[in-house]
Each structure stands twice: as C-alpha cells, then as structure tokens.
N, C-alpha and C positions, 0 to 999 in steps of 0.2 A: 139301308143296305138293300142291293138289287136281289131279286128270287131268283134262286137257281132255276134253270130251264128244267121242264119235266123230262124225267128220264135220265137226268145227266148226275153222276156222283161227285162232280168235282166242286171243292168248296168255292163259296162266292168270292169274286175280288174284292178286295178292301182297297179304296183309294184314300191317300193322305194329302191334304192340300196344305202346303207351308205359305204362311204370310209373312212377307219380309217389311218391317217397320223401318222408313227411313230414320237416320239419326246417327249422332256423332259418337265416337268411343269415349270411355272414360279417360281424363287428364291423368297422365303418368307422371308429370312433374319434370322438372329440369335442374334439380340441385346437381345432379351427378355431374352435369355439364360443367358447372362452376368448379367443382373439385378437380375435375379432369383439366380444365384449362390452368388451374393452378399448378398441377403437378407438371404439365408439359412446360409451363413458363419455369418453374424450379428447374426441371432437368436442362433447359436451356441455358440457364444461369450457369449451372454447373458445368455444362460442357464448355461453355465461355470462358469460365474460369480455368478449366484445365487447359484448354488452349493457350489462354494467356500465360499461364505458368511454363507450358512449354516451349512458347515462341519468344521468351525474352530471357536475359541474363541477370545476374544478381543486382547489376548496377542499374538496369532499366527498371527491375522491380521496385528497387529503392527509391528511383525518381518518381515512379507512380506513386507509391506510397507517400512520399513527401508532398505529392500535389494535392493529394486529399487529406493532408493534415490539417486539424483543426485551429491551428494557429496561424491563420493566412492574414495578409495584410492588403492594402490598397495595391491593387494589381498594376504593374507599370509597363513599360515598353515591351520587354521580351517574355511577358508572362502568359501570352495567349496560348501557345503550344509547350511551353518549356523546353527541355533540351532532351525529353524521354523519348519513349518509342513514338509519341505523337508530336515530335518537336517541329518548331517552325512558328514564324510570327503569323499573326492574322493580318489581313489586308487593312483593318481598321485599328491597328494598333496605335494606342494614345498615350501620352505620357503625364500622369498627374491631374487628369480631367474626370473627376468622378462624375457619375450620372449625365455624362453628356452623350448625347445621341451622335453616332457616326454615319457615315454613307449607307450602312447596311442595316441601320435600325437598330442595333445592340448597343447596351450601355456598359460601361466600365464597372467593376463589382468593387466595393469597399466593404471590409470587414476588419474588426479592432484587432489589436494586440500587435506588439513591434515585430519587425522584420521585413524581408522584402520579398517580391513576388518571383513568379517564374522558375529558373533554375535554382535560385537562392532560397525558396521556400525550405524552412525547417533549419536554416543555417544562420538565422539573425543573431544580433548580439543578445537578445534575451527574448523570454517567452516562448521558446520553440521547444516542441516535443523532442527533437534531435539533441539540443543541448542539454536538456534534462537528463535523458537517458545517459548520454557522453558523462555529464557530472556523477551521477548515480554509480556508474561504472567505476569512476575513479575514486568515489567514496568507498565503495565495496573494496578495492584494492587496497586504499589506505587502512580500512580496519583490519583486514587480513594481517599487515604489517604492524600495526598496533598490538594486535593480540600476541604475535610472537613474540614483540619486544617486552611486553610486560611478563610473558610466562617465562622468557630468558632471565628477566632481572630477578623474578621470584625464585627461581631455580638456583641464582648465584648469590642469593643473600639467605643465610641458614634461618633467620627469625622470620623470613617470608615463606620460605620453602614448605613449612608445615601448613599454612594456610592455602595451598593450591588446591584443596579439594573444597574450599569455601567460595572460591571464585569460579564463575561460569561466564562464557563468552556466547552469547545467543543472537545469531543474525534473525531480524524480523522485518517486516514489510516496511517499518518506520525507518530503520538502522540497524545499530548494533546495541544490544544490551548488555551490559555488565552487571551480573548479580553478586551482591556479597551476602552470603549466606551464613546463617547461624547453625548449630546443631546442639545436641544435649551436652556435650562437653565443651563448646566454644561460643562466645557470644562477641559480635564486633562492638556491642556496647555494654557497659556496667548495666547489670538487671535493673529494668524498670526506670532507666534514664537515658540520656541523650549524650552521656559522655563517652567517646570514643576509648577504646582501650589503646595502648600503646601499639600493639602491632597492626591494628586495624588503621590507625592514623597514618604509619608508614605506609601502609599498603595504598590507601587513598592519595598519599602524597606522591607516590609512584605512578598511579594512574594519571594524577595531575601533570606530572612531568611528561607522560607520554602523549596526551591529548592537547595540551595548551597551546601548540603550534598550529594546530588545525583550526578550520572555521565552522565546523559543525555545530548547530545548535544542540544544547544539552537539556534533557529532562530527567529529573530525579523523582522517583517514587519511594516512599517508605510503606513497609509491611509489617504487621506483628502476627502473633498467634491469637488466640481467641479466649485466652485466660485473662478474666477482668481485674480492675481494681477493686478495692475494697469500698471507696467512695467514689462513683465514676463523675460526680460533679466537681469534685477537686482535679481528679487526673482520670483520663481514660485513653483507649488504644488509638482514637482518633488523633487526639493531642499527641501521643507518643509517637506514632508514624511521621505526622507532620514535623515535629521536632527533630526527629532522626533525618529526614530529609533534608532540612535546614543545617543541620550539623554537618551533613556531608558536603553541602554546598559551600558552606564556610571553609571546610577543610581543603576543597578544591579550588576556592578563589584563593587561600593562604599559598597554594603551591603554584600560583601564577596563571590561573585559568580567568579570564576578564569576565566581568559581570554581565556584560553584554551578550555573553554566549548562553547563559541560563534563560532558557525558554519557560519552563514550568516546574514548580517544586510542590510537590503535594504528598499526601499520606491518606492511605485508603484503609486504614486499621486491619481487620482481619477479613476484610470483603473479597480479597482474591488469594486464597491458600494456594501454595504449592502443592501440599498434601491435602487434597480435597477430601479424602475419607476421614482424616482426622485434623480438623482445624486447630487443634490445640498443640499440634506435633512442634516442636522447637525450631524445626527446619522450615517453617513459615515465616519466621522471622528474618527479614532481609531488606536489603536497599539496593535498588536498581539504578544504575545510572545508564541512560540511553543515549547515546550519539545519534541524532537525527541526520537524515539525508539532507544535504543542502538543497535549496531552491533557486532556480535560475533568476537572477535580479535581486537576490537578497542577501548576497555575500559580500565581503567588503573588498578590500585591493586585491592585488595579486597574490596567489596561493603561495604558501611558504612550504618548501619541501618537507617531506616527513624526516623527523630526526635532527631538525636543527633548532631545538628546544634548549633552553637553559636548565640549570640545576633547580630543584623546587625546593622550598623552604619547609622548616620542620615545624611551623606554628600552627595553631589550628584552635577554634574556639567551641565551647560546649554550650548547651543551653541548661540552666537549672531548672529542675522540674522535681516535683515530689518523687521519691523513689517508690517503686513498688513492692507490697510485701511480698513475703515467701510466697512461691507460685502453689496455686491450689486448683483444682479442677472444678470448685463450686463457686458460686458466686457468694459473696458476703453482704 
C-alpha cells in the first residue's frame, strides 16, 4: 500500500488486480435438444395428419387405409400407386415377378395371405380385414333379428312367457351370448342334476329353431353356485356345470343344430359368479349359449337367409348324475 503524501488527508488509493485464467465453461448437456426434436417431429406429423384429413374425401381415406392394411399379398401390375390420392402406375410395374430388380433398382414386394394388390387390397375372397368387418356387421344384424324372433315367440307362448326374466341377450366382443338364468323360485334343471325341466327344454328348442339356419360357431358354458356336494369325489360343481353344458348341446342338436357348429363345450363351476358378492346366490346358476362371430375363410357354402329354418323337434337327452342333497350353506 502506498504511503500518503505528507500533509494530505486523502485516503490512500487501493488498486485491485484481476487475473483472468483461460479455460472453457462447464458442459451444459444436450438432452433438451433431443426432446425438442421429438416434439417438433410429433407436431409435424400431427399437422401432416390434419392436412391429410382435410384434403381427402371419405373414399380416398378408405383407399389409403386399405393400402396400409396388414393383409397384403404379392403386389401386381397396378399396385404401385393404387387408385387413391397417390394413384398411378410406377414406371417399373411388373406382374408376378417377386424380388426381380427393375431398371430403377427397386424390387417387388411379396407378403403372405390371400387377396390382390393395388386397388383391390382389402377386397379379396378371404383373409382381408375389410371382408371380416363386413361379415361381423352382417352377424350383428342377424343377432338383432334372432333376439327379436325369440322374444316374440316367447311372448306368444304362455308356457314360455313366464321365463322372459330368465333369458338375457348380451352382445360381447366374441358375438352374442344367450344366458339362461335360475333364481330362488325357478331352475332350468332339476336340482343337482343335468335333467332339463320341460319348460327349459322347450325354450332351448325354440332357440335351436332360431339359430340352426345360420353358420355361426357355438360355445356353451355352464355355471353353478358355490354350494357344495356332500361327497365332492363322487360329484362336484365342475362335473355338474360340464354336464349341464353337454345336456344343452344335446338339446340344441336334437332341435336341428349341426354338430359341426359346436366349437366349445365347457363348465366353469362357481368360478365366474354373476352375483360376485354372494357366490351362493341361485342366480349364479346358469347356462350361456354364445353365437360367435364368423371368421373369413372358415364358413361353409352360401349364406342361408335368416328365417328359412324348419320346425324343431321335441326330443332331448339328459345325463344321469347323482342328485345333490338339500342345499346347505356349509360343506359336509
């Protein structure tokens, strides 16, 4: 520090010396750039989609969707651009020459499953998504007509009218399920057996008459309540639910439903209760008849129009099983 001049009252001057060291700043990372690039790409795709929806009509959008359908086959002569919004043939269009290089160096594409390429993608005889949707829509229409037909017949038959609350028609993702339900005052089967009571046999015969002219596969599933048998080794709810499914199948078969239509017959005992909070509730006892959607390529010949069936028979079989003792809420 410099000494102040003699006789001067001013404070001494303080000099600060700053030293700058050459170097690079800390690394700030670039992860935000990746996230920002993803965001910009997503926004670009979104606005491209919005433009595409606004610039095309319904027919063009359908053609574009069919072009990207997963059930394509060997691309043929007019498949390069199809007839959609990007319609037109490629210069190197080839016919049935898979993996053959053309003058532009491209190769034809071959992917499995039947149908044809280009404008006909999704319209082949089998294996196409378009045909499957059309068949499912037709099945749904048939199911609605069947439901109305069964309900009309039940209302016009005094013996069956009282069973209306015991029959449910439930659309499912697999088809249409017809539930035949018990309650505390009525049972479709004699207690603890697979013997159909007369009214239930007539009801299933009516259902057989209604569905036998269609081609839908059939699944039957039996359900019981949770009340046990005295000796589960001799008889149990698994055997009972399976036996009732088989008795229902035999009654449908006697009503004219072909054996080839039955795809699955099973019993699940009390594992799928309708009244979950009370597995012992008698309403858990039921038989479910499900008409499954048809699948493209797996049906028989031409479709039969709904309502062209003949009268059903009155026969029906039962399976002799040990009867269940009086219902008790505790195991014996």
